[in-house]
C-alpha positions as a Markdown table, in Angstrom:
| # | Residue | x | y | z |
|---|---|---|---|---|
| 1 | Met | -10.5 | 8.5 | 41.7 |
| 2 | Ala | -11.6 | 11.6 | 43.6 |
| 3 | Ser | -8.1 | 12.8 | 44.4 |
| 4 | Thr | -6.9 | 12.7 | 40.7 |
| 5 | Lys | -6.7 | 15.5 | 38.3 |
| 6 | Pro | -9.2 | 15.6 | 35.3 |
| 7 | Gly | -6.5 | 14.8 | 32.7 |
| 8 | Gln | -5.4 | 11.9 | 34.9 |
| 9 | Arg | -9.0 | 10.6 | 35.2 |
| 10 | Lys | -9.3 | 10.5 | 31.4 |
| 11 | Gln | -6.1 | 8.5 | 31.3 |
| 12 | Gln | -7.3 | 6.1 | 34.0 |
| 13 | Ile | -10.5 | 5.5 | 32.2 |
| 14 | Leu | -8.7 | 4.6 | 29.0 |
| 15 | Gln | -6.2 | 2.4 | 30.9 |
| 16 | Ala | -9.1 | 0.6 | 32.6 |
| 17 | Leu | -10.8 | 0.1 | 29.2 |
| 18 | Ala | -7.6 | -1.3 | 27.7 |
| 19 | Ala | -7.1 | -3.6 | 30.6 |
| 20 | Met | -10.7 | -4.9 | 30.3 |
| 21 | Leu | -10.0 | -5.6 | 26.6 |
| 22 | Glu | -7.2 | -8.0 | 27.6 |
| 23 | His | -9.7 | -10.6 | 28.8 |
| 24 | Pro | -9.7 | -13.1 | 25.9 |
| 25 | Lys | -13.4 | -14.0 | 26.2 |
| 26 | Gly | -14.2 | -10.9 | 24.2 |
| 27 | Glu | -17.4 | -10.0 | 26.0 |
| 28 | Lys | -18.8 | -6.6 | 25.1 |
| 29 | Ile | -17.6 | -4.0 | 27.5 |
| 30 | Thr | -20.3 | -1.9 | 29.0 |
| 31 | Thr | -19.9 | 1.5 | 30.6 |
| 32 | Ala | -21.5 | 0.0 | 33.8 |
| 33 | Ala | -18.7 | -2.6 | 34.0 |
| 34 | Leu | -16.1 | 0.0 | 33.3 |
| 35 | Ala | -17.5 | 2.3 | 36.0 |
| 36 | Ala | -17.6 | -0.6 | 38.4 |
| 37 | Arg | -13.9 | -1.4 | 37.7 |
| 38 | Leu | -13.0 | 2.2 | 38.5 |
| 39 | Ser | -15.3 | 2.4 | 41.5 |
| 40 | Val | -17.1 | 5.4 | 40.0 |
| 41 | Ser | -20.6 | 6.1 | 38.6 |
| 42 | Glu | -21.3 | 5.9 | 34.9 |
| 43 | Ala | -22.0 | 9.6 | 35.1 |
| 44 | Ala | -18.4 | 10.2 | 36.2 |
| 45 | Leu | -17.3 | 8.5 | 33.0 |
| 46 | Tyr | -19.5 | 10.7 | 30.9 |
| 47 | Arg | -18.0 | 13.8 | 32.5 |
| 48 | His | -14.8 | 12.9 | 30.6 |
| 49 | Phe | -16.2 | 11.3 | 27.5 |
| 50 | Ala | -19.4 | 12.1 | 25.8 |
| 51 | Ser | -19.9 | 8.5 | 24.7 |
| 52 | Lys | -18.3 | 5.1 | 24.8 |
| 53 | Ala | -17.3 | 5.7 | 21.2 |
| 54 | Gln | -15.2 | 8.6 | 22.4 |
| 55 | Met | -13.5 | 6.3 | 24.8 |
| 56 | Phe | -12.6 | 3.9 | 22.0 |
| 57 | Glu | -11.5 | 6.9 | 19.9 |
| 58 | Gly | -9.1 | 7.7 | 22.8 |
| 59 | Leu | -7.6 | 4.2 | 22.5 |
| 60 | Ile | -7.3 | 4.6 | 18.7 |
| 61 | Glu | -5.6 | 7.9 | 19.1 |
| 62 | Phe | -3.1 | 6.3 | 21.5 |
| 63 | Ile | -2.5 | 3.5 | 18.9 |
| 64 | Glu | -2.0 | 6.0 | 16.0 |
| 65 | Gly | 0.1 | 8.3 | 18.0 |
| 66 | Thr | 2.4 | 5.6 | 19.2 |
| 67 | Val | 2.8 | 3.7 | 16.0 |
| 68 | Phe | 3.2 | 6.6 | 13.7 |
| 69 | Thr | 5.7 | 8.4 | 16.0 |
| 70 | Leu | 7.8 | 5.2 | 15.9 |
| 71 | Phe | 7.4 | 4.9 | 12.2 |
| 72 | Asn | 8.6 | 8.5 | 11.8 |
| 73 | Gln | 11.6 | 7.8 | 14.0 |
| 74 | Val | 12.5 | 4.8 | 11.8 |
| 75 | Ala | 12.3 | 6.9 | 8.6 |
| 76 | Glu | 14.5 | 9.6 | 10.1 |
| 77 | Arg | 17.3 | 7.3 | 11.3 |
| 78 | Glu | 17.2 | 4.6 | 8.6 |
| 79 | Asp | 18.1 | 5.1 | 5.0 |
| 80 | Asn | 17.7 | 1.5 | 3.8 |
| 81 | Gly | 14.1 | 0.9 | 2.6 |
| 82 | Leu | 14.1 | -2.8 | 3.6 |
| 83 | Ala | 15.4 | -2.0 | 7.0 |
| 84 | Gln | 12.6 | 0.6 | 7.4 |
| 85 | Ala | 10.0 | -2.0 | 6.4 |
| 86 | His | 11.5 | -4.5 | 8.8 |
| 87 | Ala | 11.5 | -2.1 | 11.6 |
| 88 | Met | 7.9 | -1.1 | 11.0 |
| 89 | Leu | 6.8 | -4.7 | 11.0 |
| 90 | Gln | 8.6 | -5.2 | 14.3 |
| 91 | Ile | 6.9 | -2.1 | 15.7 |
| 92 | Leu | 3.5 | -3.3 | 14.8 |
| 93 | Leu | 4.0 | -6.9 | 16.1 |
| 94 | Ser | 5.7 | -5.6 | 19.3 |
| 95 | Phe | 3.0 | -3.0 | 19.9 |
| 96 | Ser | 0.4 | -5.8 | 20.0 |
| 97 | Val | 2.5 | -7.8 | 22.5 |
| 98 | Asn | 3.0 | -4.8 | 24.8 |
| 99 | Asn | -0.7 | -3.8 | 24.5 |
| 100 | Pro | -2.8 | -7.0 | 24.3 |
| 101 | Gly | -6.1 | -5.2 | 24.9 |
| 102 | Met | -5.4 | -2.8 | 22.1 |
| 103 | Thr | -5.0 | -5.8 | 19.7 |
| 104 | Arg | -8.7 | -6.3 | 20.0 |
| 105 | Val | -9.2 | -2.7 | 18.9 |
| 106 | Leu | -6.7 | -3.2 | 16.0 |
| 107 | Ile | -8.5 | -6.2 | 14.6 |
| 108 | Gly | -11.9 | -4.6 | 15.1 |
| 109 | Asp | -13.0 | -7.3 | 17.6 |
| 110 | Ala | -13.7 | -4.7 | 20.4 |
| 111 | Leu | -15.5 | -2.4 | 18.0 |
| 112 | Val | -18.3 | -4.9 | 17.0 |
| 113 | Gly | -21.6 | -3.3 | 17.8 |
| 114 | Glu | -20.0 | 0.1 | 18.5 |
| 115 | Asp | -20.3 | 3.2 | 16.4 |
| 116 | Asp | -19.5 | 2.6 | 12.7 |
| 117 | Arg | -17.1 | 5.6 | 12.7 |
| 118 | Leu | -14.7 | 3.6 | 14.8 |
| 119 | Val | -14.4 | 0.9 | 12.2 |
| 120 | Val | -13.9 | 3.6 | 9.6 |
| 121 | Arg | -11.2 | 5.1 | 11.7 |
| 122 | Met | -9.4 | 1.8 | 12.1 |
| 123 | Asn | -9.6 | 1.3 | 8.3 |
| 124 | Gln | -7.9 | 4.6 | 7.9 |
| 125 | Phe | -5.2 | 3.4 | 10.3 |
| 126 | Tyr | -4.6 | 0.4 | 8.1 |
| 127 | Asp | -4.5 | 2.6 | 5.0 |
| 128 | Lys | -1.8 | 4.8 | 6.6 |
| 129 | Val | 0.2 | 1.8 | 7.7 |
| 130 | Glu | 0.0 | 0.4 | 4.1 |
| 131 | Leu | 1.1 | 3.8 | 2.8 |
| 132 | Ala | 4.1 | 3.8 | 5.1 |
| 133 | Phe | 5.1 | 0.3 | 3.8 |
| 134 | Lys | 4.7 | 1.6 | 0.3 |
| 135 | Gln | 7.1 | 4.5 | 1.0 |
| 136 | Ala | 9.7 | 2.2 | 2.6 |
| 137 | Leu | 9.4 | -0.3 | -0.3 |
| 138 | Arg | 9.7 | 2.4 | -2.9 |
| 139 | Val | 12.9 | 3.5 | -1.2 |
| 140 | Ala | 14.0 | -0.2 | -1.2 |
| 141 | Ser | 13.2 | -0.5 | -5.0 |
| 142 | Thr | 15.5 | 2.4 | -5.7 |
| 143 | Gln | 18.2 | 0.6 | -3.8 |
| 144 | Gly | 17.9 | -2.5 | -5.9 |
| 145 | His | 15.5 | -4.5 | -3.6 |
| 146 | Gly | 12.4 | -5.4 | -5.5 |
| 147 | Arg | 10.6 | -3.7 | -8.4 |
| 148 | Glu | 8.6 | -0.5 | -8.3 |
| 149 | Glu | 5.6 | -2.2 | -9.9 |
| 150 | Asp | 5.5 | -4.7 | -7.0 |
| 151 | Val | 5.4 | -2.1 | -4.2 |
| 152 | Ala | 1.6 | -1.9 | -3.8 |
| 153 | Ala | 1.2 | -5.7 | -3.8 |
| 154 | Arg | 4.1 | -6.2 | -1.3 |
| 155 | Ala | 2.8 | -3.5 | 1.0 |
| 156 | Gly | -0.7 | -5.1 | 1.0 |
| 157 | Met | 0.9 | -8.4 | 1.8 |
| 158 | Leu | 2.8 | -6.9 | 4.8 |
| 159 | Val | -0.4 | -5.4 | 6.2 |
| 160 | Ala | -2.2 | -8.8 | 5.7 |
| 161 | Tyr | 0.7 | -10.6 | 7.5 |
| 162 | Val | 0.6 | -8.2 | 10.5 |
| 163 | Thr | -3.2 | -8.3 | 10.8 |
| 164 | Gly | -3.1 | -12.1 | 10.6 |
| 165 | Arg | -0.6 | -12.3 | 13.4 |
| 166 | Trp | -2.7 | -9.9 | 15.5 |
| 167 | His | -5.8 | -12.0 | 14.9 |
| 168 | Arg | -4.1 | -15.2 | 15.9 |
| 169 | Tyr | -2.7 | -13.5 | 19.0 |
| 170 | Ala | -6.2 | -12.2 | 20.1 |
| 171 | Lys | -8.0 | -15.4 | 19.1 |
| 172 | Ser | -5.5 | -17.6 | 21.1 |
| 173 | Gly | -6.3 | -15.7 | 24.2 |
| 174 | Phe | -3.1 | -13.7 | 23.9 |
| 175 | Lys | -1.0 | -16.9 | 24.1 |
| 176 | Gln | 0.4 | -17.2 | 20.6 |
| 177 | His | 2.6 | -14.1 | 20.4 |
| 178 | Pro | 2.8 | -12.3 | 17.1 |
| 179 | Thr | 6.6 | -12.1 | 17.3 |
| 180 | Glu | 6.9 | -15.8 | 17.6 |
| 181 | Asn | 9.1 | -17.0 | 14.6 |
| 182 | Ser | 8.9 | -13.4 | 13.3 |
| 183 | Pro | 12.6 | -13.1 | 12.4 |
| 184 | Leu | 12.4 | -15.9 | 9.8 |
| 185 | Gln | 9.0 | -14.9 | 8.6 |
| 186 | Leu | 10.0 | -11.3 | 8.1 |
| 187 | Ala | 13.2 | -12.3 | 6.3 |
| 188 | Leu | 11.0 | -14.4 | 3.9 |
| 189 | Leu | 8.5 | -11.6 | 3.4 |
| 190 | Leu | 11.2 | -9.0 | 2.7 |
| 191 | Ala | 13.4 | -11.3 | 0.6 |
């Protein structure tokens, strides 16, 4: 890593951490193991991140940035509320397939025993996702799809569905893809 630029090193550290999270055994990741994977000293890691919690925050920032950028694109190009909700569900399920290690962060599995603020941050992520579903479902209710008074319950159900699919994916050793049978499941959820 000596020939890389500082910004690239940070990115390499985060990529290595995400790759280590892809191992389905779910062992706790230590900075020593991360440093060994990158062939650097632990001190080199701490030149870029003040703590391991900051490394996980970097992963969470990647998750938030990716997901909410895609959600905003959906909202800008799609007027139909049900289509928005469907697209957001697909984004969340596909994100997990494309980033298996991040799935362990999404479900909190990788955060066990880490700084409590990381769990708080992931809970805030879930709240924002649920809020985005509420907005899409409110639009849908004004278009004759569902009732306004059911929006909160339906949004909560969609978040529970996604997290359940993520859990199953992670707990199956990343074998049971969250998108498996999703077209029918999403049609039933959004009917």
